[in-house]
N, CA and C atoms as an extended XYZ file, in Angstrom:
510
Properties=species:S:1:pos:R:3:atomname:S:1:resname:S:1:resid:I:1 pbc="F F F"
N       135.642      100.991      120.304 N   MET     1
C       135.189      102.358      120.370 CA  MET     1
C       133.661      102.387      120.330 C   MET     1
N       133.024      103.140      121.199 N   PRO     2
C       131.562      103.191      121.215 CA  PRO     2
C       131.007      103.820      119.939 C   PRO     2
N       129.803      103.443      119.610 N   ASP     3
C       129.120      103.967      118.438 CA  ASP     3
C       128.719      105.416      118.704 C   ASP     3
N       129.252      106.339      117.905 N   GLN     4
C       128.988      107.765      118.096 CA  GLN     4
C       127.920      108.294      117.136 C   GLN     4
N       127.253      107.403      116.416 N   THR     5
C       126.259      107.825      115.448 CA  THR     5
C       125.091      108.498      116.148 C   THR     5
N       124.670      109.618      115.610 N   ALA     6
C       123.509      110.315      116.155 CA  ALA     6
C       122.311      109.372      116.125 C   ALA     6
N       121.549      109.361      117.200 N   GLN     7
C       120.414      108.470      117.298 CA  GLN     7
C       119.144      109.231      117.635 C   GLN     7
N       118.451      109.751      116.623 N   PRO     8
C       117.153      110.327      116.904 CA  PRO     8
C       116.250      109.213      117.428 C   PRO     8
N       115.260      109.553      118.159 N   ALA     9
C       114.384      108.536      118.729 CA  ALA     9
C       112.949      108.755      118.281 C   ALA     9
N       112.250      107.651      118.064 N   VAL    10
C       110.829      107.737      117.794 CA  VAL    10
C       110.130      107.982      119.123 C   VAL    10
N       108.898      108.515      119.071 N   ARG    11
C       108.201      108.895      120.312 CA  ARG    11
C       107.943      107.713      121.223 C   ARG    11
N       107.506      106.619      120.672 N   THR    12
C       107.231      105.424      121.451 CA  THR    12
C       107.812      104.238      120.703 C   THR    12
N       107.841      103.097      121.356 N   GLN    13
C       108.334      101.881      120.712 CA  GLN    13
C       107.493      101.597      119.472 C   GLN    13
N       108.117      101.540      118.316 N   VAL    14
C       107.422      101.322      117.051 CA  VAL    14
C       107.912      100.016      116.442 C   VAL    14
N       106.964       99.201      116.015 N   CYS    15
C       107.306       97.936      115.369 CA  CYS    15
C       107.813       98.205      113.959 C   CYS    15
N       108.943       97.633      113.637 N   LEU    16
C       109.561       97.765      112.321 CA  LEU    16
C       109.765       96.355      111.778 C   LEU    16
N       109.091       96.035      110.685 N   TYR    17
C       109.207       94.733      110.056 CA  TYR    17
C       110.265       94.807      108.962 C   TYR    17
N       111.205       93.887      108.983 N   LEU    18
C       112.291       93.853      108.007 CA  LEU    18
C       111.989       92.834      106.921 C   LEU    18
N       112.229       93.231      105.694 N   THR    19
C       112.055       92.327      104.576 CA  THR    19
C       113.360       92.269      103.787 C   THR    19
N       113.802       91.067      103.481 N   ALA    20
C       115.054       90.871      102.748 CA  ALA    20
C       114.729       90.207      101.420 C   ALA    20
N       114.416       91.016      100.429 N   CYS    21
C       113.973       90.522       99.117 CA  CYS    21
C       115.093       90.435       98.093 C   CYS    21
N       116.275       90.895       98.454 N   SER    22
C       117.347       90.991       97.467 CA  SER    22
C       118.610       90.293       97.950 C   SER    22
N       119.695       91.053       98.071 N   GLY    23
C       120.994       90.475       98.393 CA  GLY    23
C       121.209       90.193       99.865 C   GLY    23
N       122.265       89.454      100.121 N   ILE    24
C       122.682       89.090      101.474 CA  ILE    24
C       123.082       90.357      102.234 C   ILE    24
N       122.692       90.426      103.490 N   VAL    25
C       123.086       91.547      104.350 CA  VAL    25
C       124.366       91.125      105.074 C   VAL    25
N       125.489       91.782      104.810 N   PRO    26
C       126.743       91.402      105.458 CA  PRO    26
C       126.635       91.459      106.991 C   PRO    26
N       127.328       90.544      107.647 N   ALA    27
C       127.264       90.438      109.111 CA  ALA    27
C       127.613       91.753      109.800 C   ALA    27
N       128.637       92.440      109.330 N   LYS    28
C       129.052       93.696      109.968 CA  LYS    28
C       127.935       94.735      109.910 C   LYS    28
N       127.237       94.811      108.779 N   GLN    29
C       126.121       95.753      108.669 CA  GLN    29
C       124.997       95.387      109.634 C   GLN    29
N       124.703       94.102      109.767 N   ARG    30
C       123.678       93.666      110.724 CA  ARG    30
C       124.083       94.037      112.136 C   ARG    30
N       125.346       93.789      112.469 N   GLN    31
C       125.836       94.041      113.826 CA  GLN    31
C       125.775       95.510      114.200 C   GLN    31
N       125.916       96.392      113.240 N   LEU    32
C       125.829       97.831      113.513 CA  LEU    32
C       124.397       98.350      113.418 C   LEU    32
N       123.659       97.897      112.423 N   ALA    33
C       122.328       98.451      112.163 CA  ALA    33
C       121.294       98.059      113.211 C   ALA    33
N       121.259       96.799      113.595 N   LEU    34
C       120.201       96.345      114.500 CA  LEU    34
C       120.222       97.085      115.839 C   LEU    34
N       121.365       97.202      116.515 N   PRO    35
C       121.364       97.951      117.775 CA  PRO    35
C       121.040       99.435      117.578 C   PRO    35
N       121.472      100.007      116.471 N   ARG    36
C       121.161      101.425      116.212 CA  ARG    36
C       119.657      101.635      116.110 C   ARG    36
N       118.992      100.761      115.387 N   LEU    37
C       117.542      100.888      115.244 CA  LEU    37
C       116.825      100.615      116.561 C   LEU    37
N       117.299       99.649      117.319 N   GLU    38
C       116.692       99.376      118.626 CA  GLU    38
C       116.869      100.556      119.577 C   GLU    38
N       118.053      101.153      119.595 N   ARG    39
C       118.288      102.320      120.450 CA  ARG    39
C       117.419      103.503      120.042 C   ARG    39
N       117.064      103.546      118.764 N   ALA    40
C       116.218      104.627      118.272 CA  ALA    40
C       114.746      104.409      118.634 C   ALA    40
N       114.429      103.258      119.198 N   GLY    41
C       113.069      103.016      119.663 CA  GLY    41
C       112.256      102.050      118.829 C   GLY    41
N       112.906      101.311      117.939 N   PHE    42
C       112.175      100.358      117.114 CA  PHE    42
C       112.205       98.966      117.719 C   PHE    42
N       111.074       98.302      117.648 N   GLN    43
C       110.975       96.881      117.991 CA  GLN    43
C       111.083       96.142      116.662 C   GLN    43
N       112.152       95.410      116.473 N   LEU    44
C       112.455       94.796      115.183 CA  LEU    44
C       111.810       93.425      115.046 C   LEU    44
N       111.158       93.221      113.912 N   GLU    45
C       110.545       91.933      113.597 CA  GLU    45
C       111.162       91.376      112.324 C   GLU    45
N       111.262       90.080      112.266 N   ASN    46
C       111.782       89.327      111.126 CA  ASN    46
C       113.291       89.510      110.955 C   ASN    46
N       114.013       89.644      112.044 N   THR    47
C       115.471       89.770      111.960 CA  THR    47
C       116.121       88.484      111.459 C   THR    47
N       115.446       87.357      111.593 N   ALA    48
C       115.997       86.087      111.105 CA  ALA    48
C       116.234       86.145      109.595 C   ALA    48
N       115.464       86.949      108.886 N   ALA    49
C       115.642       87.078      107.438 CA  ALA    49
C       117.022       87.617      107.091 C   ALA    49
N       117.614       88.361      108.002 N   LEU    50
C       118.918       88.967      107.748 CA  LEU    50
C       120.054       87.951      107.825 C   LEU    50
N       119.799       86.823      108.414 N   GLU    51
C       120.809       85.778      108.576 CA  GLU    51
C       120.849       84.814      107.388 C   GLU    51
N       119.828       84.879      106.553 N   ARG    52
C       119.718       83.911      105.459 CA  ARG    52
C       120.726       84.209      104.348 C   ARG    52
N       121.110       83.142      103.668 N   ALA    53
C       121.981       83.280      102.499 CA  ALA    53
C       121.764       82.079      101.588 C   ALA    53
N       121.518       82.377      100.348 N   TYR    54
C       121.428       81.355       99.310 CA  TYR    54
C       122.035       81.961       98.051 C   TYR    54
N       123.136       81.397       97.601 N   GLN    55
C       123.902       81.969       96.499 CA  GLN    55
C       124.191       83.434       96.827 C   GLN    55
N       123.743       84.370       96.003 N   ARG    56
C       124.002       85.788       96.266 CA  ARG    56
C       122.819       86.489       96.925 C   ARG    56
N       121.788       85.712       97.277 N   PHE    57
C       120.535       86.267       97.773 CA  PHE    57
C       120.399       86.098       99.290 C   PHE    57
N       119.484       86.878       99.865 N   ALA    58
C       119.161       86.780      101.297 CA  ALA    58
C       118.144       85.656      101.494 C   ALA    58
N       118.490       84.484      101.005 N   GLY    59
C       117.621       83.314      101.094 CA  GLY    59
C       117.145       82.894       99.719 C   GLY    59
N       116.478       81.753       99.685 N   SER    60
C       115.913       81.250       98.435 CA  SER    60
C       114.787       82.177       97.987 C   SER    60
N       114.356       82.018       96.754 N   ASP    61
C       113.222       82.819       96.277 CA  ASP    61
C       112.013       82.614       97.193 C   ASP    61
N       111.770       81.386       97.609 N   GLU    62
C       110.628       81.086       98.476 CA  GLU    62
C       110.755       81.784       99.828 C   GLU    62
N       111.950       81.784      100.403 N   GLN    63
C       112.154       82.454      101.687 CA  GLN    63
C       111.956       83.956      101.561 C   GLN    63
N       112.517       84.544      100.521 N   ARG    64
C       112.406       85.995      100.336 CA  ARG    64
C       110.970       86.390      100.027 C   ARG    64
N       110.285       85.573       99.249 N   LEU    65
C       108.872       85.800       98.981 CA  LEU    65
C       108.069       85.684      100.273 C   LEU    65
N       108.497       84.792      101.154 N   GLY    66
C       107.829       84.622      102.443 CA  GLY    66
C       107.815       85.888      103.288 C   GLY    66
N       108.856       86.723      103.148 N   ASP    67
C       108.865       88.003      103.871 CA  ASP    67
C       107.680       88.864      103.453 C   ASP    67
N       107.391       88.877      102.162 N   LEU    68
C       106.251       89.648      101.655 CA  LEU    68
C       104.932       88.953      101.973 C   LEU    68
N       104.890       87.631      101.825 N   GLN    69
C       103.662       86.877      102.119 CA  GLN    69
C       103.228       87.070      103.566 C   GLN    69
N       104.187       87.210      104.466 N   ALA    70
C       103.857       87.408      105.881 CA  ALA    70
C       103.034       88.677      106.084 C   ALA    70
N       103.278       89.683      105.259 N   LEU    71
C       102.514       90.930      105.369 CA  LEU    71
C       101.037       90.722      105.031 C   LEU    71
N       100.736       89.693      104.262 N   LEU    72
C        99.349       89.401      103.908 CA  LEU    72
C        98.611       88.645      105.001 C   LEU    72
N        99.350       87.960      105.864 N   SER    73
C        98.699       87.125      106.870 CA  SER    73
C        98.774       87.682      108.289 C   SER    73
N        99.495       88.769      108.493 N   MET    74
C        99.570       89.360      109.833 CA  MET    74
C        98.204       89.919      110.224 C   MET    74
N        97.780       89.660      111.464 N   PRO    75
C        96.500       90.238      111.908 CA  PRO    75
C        96.502       91.769      111.833 C   PRO    75
N        97.634       92.359      112.164 N   GLN    76
C        97.786       93.811      112.100 CA  GLN    76
C        99.167       94.110      111.532 C   GLN    76
N        99.208       94.954      110.518 N   LEU    77
C       100.493       95.306      109.920 CA  LEU    77
C       101.257       96.259      110.826 C   LEU    77
N       102.582       96.141      110.818 N   PRO    78
C       103.390       97.083      111.595 CA  PRO    78
C       103.359       98.458      110.930 C   PRO    78
N       103.641       99.517      111.677 N   PRO    79
C       103.624      100.855      111.094 CA  PRO    79
C       104.699      101.072      110.031 C   PRO    79
N       105.788      100.287      110.091 N   LEU    80
C       106.904      100.496      109.183 CA  LEU    80
C       107.453       99.162      108.702 C   LEU    80
N       107.602       99.045      107.377 N   THR    81
C       108.278       97.897      106.771 CA  THR    81
C       109.482       98.445      106.028 C   THR    81
N       110.640       97.910      106.352 N   LEU    82
C       111.897       98.429      105.837 CA  LEU    82
C       112.636       97.336      105.076 C   LEU    82
N       113.069       97.651      103.867 N   ALA    83
C       113.886       96.720      103.091 CA  ALA    83
C       115.265       96.612      103.733 C   ALA    83
N       115.835       95.433      103.671 N   ALA    84
C       117.151       95.214      104.281 CA  ALA    84
C       118.268       95.813      103.428 C   ALA    84
N       118.221       95.543      102.130 N   ARG    85
C       119.243       96.090      101.226 CA  ARG    85
C       118.823       95.838       99.786 C   ARG    85
N       119.575       96.378       98.874 N   GLY    86
C       119.314       96.180       97.456 CA  GLY    86
C       120.199       95.081       96.913 C   GLY    86
N       120.631       95.273       95.704 N   GLY    87
C       121.452       94.272       95.040 CA  GLY    87
C       120.720       93.727       93.839 C   GLY    87
N       120.277       92.506       93.940 N   TYR    88
C       119.540       91.862       92.860 CA  TYR    88
C       118.687       90.762       93.468 C   TYR    88
N       117.538       90.514       92.876 N   GLY    89
C       116.714       89.386       93.277 CA  GLY    89
C       115.244       89.697       93.460 C   GLY    89
N       114.893       90.947       93.729 N   ALA    90
C       113.491       91.286       93.978 CA  ALA    90
C       112.614       91.005       92.761 C   ALA    90
N       113.138       91.266       91.580 N   MET    91
C       112.319       91.060       90.375 CA  MET    91
C       111.941       89.594       90.177 C   MET    91
N       112.716       88.692       90.727 N   ARG    92
C       112.399       87.267       90.619 CA  ARG    92
C       111.131       86.906       91.387 C   ARG    92
N       110.741       87.767       92.335 N   LEU    93
C       109.578       87.502       93.177 CA  LEU    93
C       108.280       88.039       92.580 C   LEU    93
N       108.372       88.965       91.653 N   LEU    94
C       107.203       89.699       91.161 CA  LEU    94
C       106.063       88.822       90.651 C   LEU    94
N       106.316       87.800       89.838 N   PRO    95
C       105.185       87.030       89.300 CA  PRO    95
C       104.467       86.175       90.346 C   PRO    95
N       105.034       86.064       91.531 N   HIS    96
C       104.516       85.123       92.524 CA  HIS    96
C       103.826       85.801       93.704 C   HIS    96
N       103.510       87.089       93.568 N   PHE    97
C       102.974       87.809       94.723 CA  PHE    97
C       101.741       88.620       94.347 C   PHE    97
N       100.800       88.724       95.285 N   ASP    98
C        99.546       89.453       95.094 CA  ASP    98
C        99.712       90.900       95.567 C   ASP    98
N       100.179       91.756       94.675 N   PHE    99
C       100.439       93.154       95.028 CA  PHE    99
C        99.156       93.945       95.245 C   PHE    99
N        98.083       93.574       94.569 N   ALA   100
C        96.812       94.277       94.783 CA  ALA   100
C        96.343       94.067       96.221 C   ALA   100
N        96.475       92.864       96.710 N   ARG   101
C        96.063       92.569       98.092 CA  ARG   101
C        96.965       93.282       99.099 C   ARG   101
N        98.275       93.291       98.842 N   LEU   102
C        99.181       94.010       99.736 CA  LEU   102
C        98.859       95.498       99.728 C   LEU   102
N        98.596       96.056       98.558 N   GLY   103
C        98.260       97.474       98.478 CA  GLY   103
C        97.050       97.823       99.314 C   GLY   103
N        96.025       96.994       99.245 N   ALA   104
C        94.817       97.233      100.046 CA  ALA   104
C        95.141       97.190      101.542 C   ALA   104
N        95.955       96.242      101.940 N   ARG   105
C        96.322       96.138      103.366 CA  ARG   105
C        97.153       97.338      103.806 C   ARG   105
N        98.114       97.755      102.984 N   LEU   106
C        98.944       98.905      103.339 CA  LEU   106
C        98.110      100.172      103.439 C   LEU   106
N        97.188      100.335      102.517 N   LYS   107
C        96.335      101.525      102.521 CA  LYS   107
C        95.463      101.567      103.770 C   LYS   107
N        94.868      100.446      104.122 N   ASP   108
C        94.000      100.383      105.309 CA  ASP   108
C        94.771      100.596      106.604 C   ASP   108
N        96.012      100.125      106.641 N   SER   109
C        96.790      100.175      107.886 CA  SER   109
C        97.673      101.406      107.998 C   SER   109
N        97.863      102.131      106.886 N   HIS   110
C        98.774      103.293      106.840 CA  HIS   110
C       100.219      102.886      107.107 C   HIS   110
N       100.555      101.642      106.808 N   THR   111
C       101.918      101.158      106.963 CA  THR   111
C       102.819      101.825      105.929 C   THR   111
N       103.990      102.247      106.368 N   LEU   112
C       104.978      102.829      105.478 CA  LEU   112
C       105.898      101.719      104.965 C   LEU   112
N       106.092      101.662      103.669 N   LEU   113
C       106.991      100.694      103.033 CA  LEU   113
C       108.165      101.496      102.487 C   LEU   113
N       109.377      101.188      102.978 N   VAL   114
C       110.539      102.028      102.678 CA  VAL   114
C       111.684      101.193      102.127 C   VAL   114
N       112.327      101.710      101.094 N   GLY   115
C       113.510      101.090      100.521 CA  GLY   115
C       113.883      101.811       99.237 C   GLY   115
N       114.857      101.296       98.539 N   TYR   116
C       115.269      101.829       97.233 CA  TYR   116
C       116.107      100.766       96.549 C   TYR   116
N       116.814      101.127       95.510 N   SER   117
C       117.676      100.210       94.787 CA  SER   117
C       116.839       99.064       94.210 C   SER   117
N       117.246       97.842       94.392 N   ASP   118
C       116.544       96.684       93.845 CA  ASP   118
C       115.126       96.563       94.406 C   ASP   118
N       114.899       97.088       95.591 N   PHE   119
C       113.568       97.031       96.207 CA  PHE   119
C       112.554       97.834       95.398 C   PHE   119
N       113.024       98.715       94.529 N   CYS   120
C       112.123       99.485       93.662 CA  CYS   120
C       111.264       98.567       92.805 C   CYS   120
N       111.742       97.386       92.464 N   ALA   121
C       110.929       96.451       91.693 CA  ALA   121
C       109.658       96.117       92.466 C   ALA   121
N       109.778       95.892       93.766 N   ILE   122
C       108.625       95.611       94.627 CA  ILE   122
C       107.742       96.856       94.704 C   ILE   122
N       108.364       98.006       94.927 N   GLN   123
C       107.610       99.248       95.078 CA  GLN   123
C       106.841       99.606       93.807 C   GLN   123
N       107.459       99.449       92.651 N   LEU   124
C       106.793       99.791       91.402 CA  LEU   124
C       105.692       98.790       91.049 C   LEU   124
N       105.889       97.532       91.360 N   ALA   125
C       104.835       96.535       91.148 CA  ALA   125
C       103.642       96.849       92.052 C   ALA   125
N       103.913       97.235       93.283 N   LEU   126
C       102.853       97.616       94.214 CA  LEU   126
C       102.060       98.802       93.659 C   LEU   126
N       102.752       99.807       93.163 N   LEU   127
C       102.100      100.983       92.596 CA  LEU   127
C       101.284      100.606       91.352 C   LEU   127
N       101.872       99.805       90.473 N   ALA   128
C       101.188       99.433       89.229 CA  ALA   128
C        99.960       98.567       89.478 C   ALA   128
N       100.038       97.664       90.423 N   LYS   129
C        98.952       96.701       90.654 CA  LYS   129
C        97.899       97.183       91.639 C   LYS   129
N        98.236       98.191       92.478 N   SER   130
C        97.274       98.614       93.497 CA  SER   130
C        97.084      100.124       93.581 C   SER   130
N        97.972      100.881       92.946 N   GLY   131
C        97.892      102.331       93.050 CA  GLY   131
C        98.416      102.871       94.365 C   GLY   131
N        98.997      102.016       95.189 N   VAL   132
C        99.521      102.437       96.496 CA  VAL   132
C       101.011      102.727       96.372 C   VAL   132
N       101.391      103.912       96.810 N   GLY   133
C       102.782      104.313       96.765 CA  GLY   133
C       103.555      103.852       97.985 C   GLY   133
N       104.840      104.034       97.907 N   SER   134
C       105.742      103.700       99.009 CA  SER   134
C       106.817      104.780       99.035 C   SER   134
N       107.827      104.596       99.829 N   PHE   135
C       108.800      105.654      100.026 CA  PHE   135
C       110.214      105.203       99.708 C   PHE   135
N       110.942      106.040       98.977 N   ALA   136
C       112.359      105.829       98.762 CA  ALA   136
C       113.055      106.387       99.990 C   ALA   136
N       113.763      105.542      100.680 N   GLY   137
C       114.444      105.973      101.898 CA  GLY   137
C       115.459      104.947      102.323 C   GLY   137
N       116.169      105.235      103.392 N   PRO   138
C       117.252      104.348      103.821 CA  PRO   138
C       116.755      102.950      104.158 C   PRO   138
N       117.629      102.002      103.875 N   MET   139
C       117.350      100.610      104.197 CA  MET   139
C       118.196      100.207      105.401 C   MET   139
N       117.958       99.023      105.905 N   LEU   140
C       118.729       98.540      107.048 CA  LEU   140
C       120.218       98.672      106.797 C   LEU   140
N       120.667       98.321      105.604 N   ALA   141
C       122.097       98.380      105.281 CA  ALA   141
C       122.654       99.787      105.455 C   ALA   141
N       121.839      100.808      105.206 N   ASP   142
C       122.293      102.192      105.375 CA  ASP   142
C       122.545      102.526      106.845 C   ASP   142
N       121.794      101.906      107.732 N   PHE   143
C       122.002      102.115      109.161 CA  PHE   143
C       123.190      101.308      109.673 C   PHE   143
N       123.711      100.414      108.838 N   GLY   144
C       124.791       99.539      109.241 CA  GLY   144
C       126.157       99.926      108.739 C   GLY   144
N       126.276      101.103      108.176 N   GLY   145
C       127.582      101.553      107.721 CA  GLY   145
C       128.442      101.995      108.896 C   GLY   145
N       129.748      102.010      108.696 N   ALA   146
C       130.656      102.460      109.757 CA  ALA   146
C       130.374      103.909      110.120 C   ALA   146
N       130.079      104.740      109.140 N   ASN   147
C       129.758      106.157      109.354 CA  ASN   147
C       128.532      106.524      108.535 C   ASN   147
N       127.347      106.087      108.977 N   PRO   148
C       126.154      106.394      108.188 CA  PRO   148
C       125.925      107.900      108.112 C   PRO   148
N       125.316      108.323      107.038 N   SER   149
C       125.041      109.737      106.826 CA  SER   149
C       124.080      110.245      107.903 C   SER   149
N       124.549      111.150      108.736 N   SER   150
C       123.672      111.690      109.776 CA  SER   150
C       122.518      112.466      109.141 C   SER   150
N       122.771      113.113      108.008 N   TYR   151
C       121.696      113.832      107.318 CA  TYR   151
C       120.591      112.851      106.909 C   TYR   151
N       120.965      111.746      106.293 N   THR   152
C       119.985      110.748      105.846 CA  THR   152
C       119.201      110.203      107.021 C   THR   152
N       119.888      109.826      108.072 N   ILE   153
C       119.216      109.243      109.236 CA  ILE   153
C       118.301      110.258      109.902 C   ILE   153
N       118.779      111.475      110.098 N   ASN   154
C       117.956      112.501      110.735 CA  ASN   154
C       116.722      112.831      109.901 C   ASN   154
N       116.891      112.954      108.584 N   GLU   155
C       115.751      113.257      107.719 CA  GLU   155
C       114.749      112.099      107.701 C   GLU   155
N       115.255      110.877      107.723 N   PHE   156
C       114.371      109.718      107.772 CA  PHE   156
C       113.528      109.751      109.040 C   PHE   156
N       114.172      109.919      110.190 N   PHE   157
C       113.435      109.954      111.449 CA  PHE   157
C       112.475      111.137      111.493 C   PHE   157
N       112.886      112.259      110.976 N   SER   158
C       112.009      113.425      110.946 CA  SER   158
C       110.777      113.148      110.081 C   SER   158
N       110.983      112.530      108.932 N   ALA   159
C       109.875      112.252      108.021 CA  ALA   159
C       108.863      111.280      108.617 C   ALA   159
N       109.321      110.289      109.358 N   ILE   160
C       108.376      109.290      109.869 CA  ILE   160
C       107.799      109.647      111.231 C   ILE   160
N       108.333      110.663      111.893 N   THR   161
C       107.839      110.981      113.231 CA  THR   161
C       107.222      112.371      113.359 C   THR   161
N       107.485      113.268      112.422 N   SER   162
C       106.944      114.627      112.515 CA  SER   162
C       105.431      114.609      112.336 C   SER   162
N       104.731      115.266      113.196 N   ARG   163
C       103.271      115.324      113.085 CA  ARG   163
C       102.821      116.003      111.797 C   ARG   163
N       103.654      116.838      111.228 N   ASN   164
C       103.301      117.570      110.019 CA  ASN   164
C       103.672      116.836      108.738 C   ASN   164
N       104.425      115.762      108.837 N   ALA   165
C       104.874      115.042      107.652 CA  ALA   165
C       103.753      114.186      107.079 C   ALA   165
N       103.627      114.174      105.769 N   ALA   166
C       102.583      113.392      105.115 CA  ALA   166
C       102.773      111.896      105.325 C   ALA   166
N       104.015      111.465      105.595 N   CYS   167
C       104.268      110.032      105.732 CA  CYS   167
C       104.511      109.621      107.176 C   CYS   167
N       104.192      110.471      108.140 N   ALA   168
C       104.436      110.142      109.553 CA  ALA   168
C       103.471      109.059      110.031 C   ALA   168
N       103.878      108.392      111.081 N   PHE   169
C       103.015      107.380      111.701 CA  PHE   169
C       101.731      108.062      112.177 C   PHE   169
N       100.593      107.385      112.000 N   PRO   170
C        99.339      107.989      112.461 CA  PRO   170
C        99.299      108.134      113.969 C   PRO   170
C-alpha cells in the first residue's frame, strides 16, 4: 500500500544532518522515515549513523560522539540537525564533547538543532555550556511510524519554513 502520509514540502532542497546519539533506530522506522523526509525536500546527511548498532546503542560511544564531532569540523553547518531517536546513551557522551564550541558554531550558522527525549541531555548541556538553545521537536523515528501524527509533522514543517517563525531557516 502506498504511503498516504501528508508530506509538506520545504521551499528548496534543505540539507538535514542526522545524529544518532542514543538508541538503535529500528529498520522499519528507517525505511519509512528516510523516503518521507526526502520527498519533503530534505537532502539527508549522515544516514550511515542510522545503520549502526552496538549493544542497545546506535553505535559505540565513539561513533555516536563522532556524529557531534562532525558538526565541529564541517566547513559549513547544515540548516537543520535532527536527532534520530531517544532511548538512552546521550548522557554518556557529555564529558567528551566541547559544547561551548558547538554553541558558537550553531549561533553563527543559525543551524536548528531538533530532538527530545534522551537527546535533551545534549540540548541541556549545549544550553548550559554555551547559552545556545535548541528545539524540542520530532525526531527521525517520529517520521518513521506507520501512522505519524499529521499535526506534529505539519507543525514541524510550518515552524521551520514559515517566514514569520522565529526558528525558520534564514
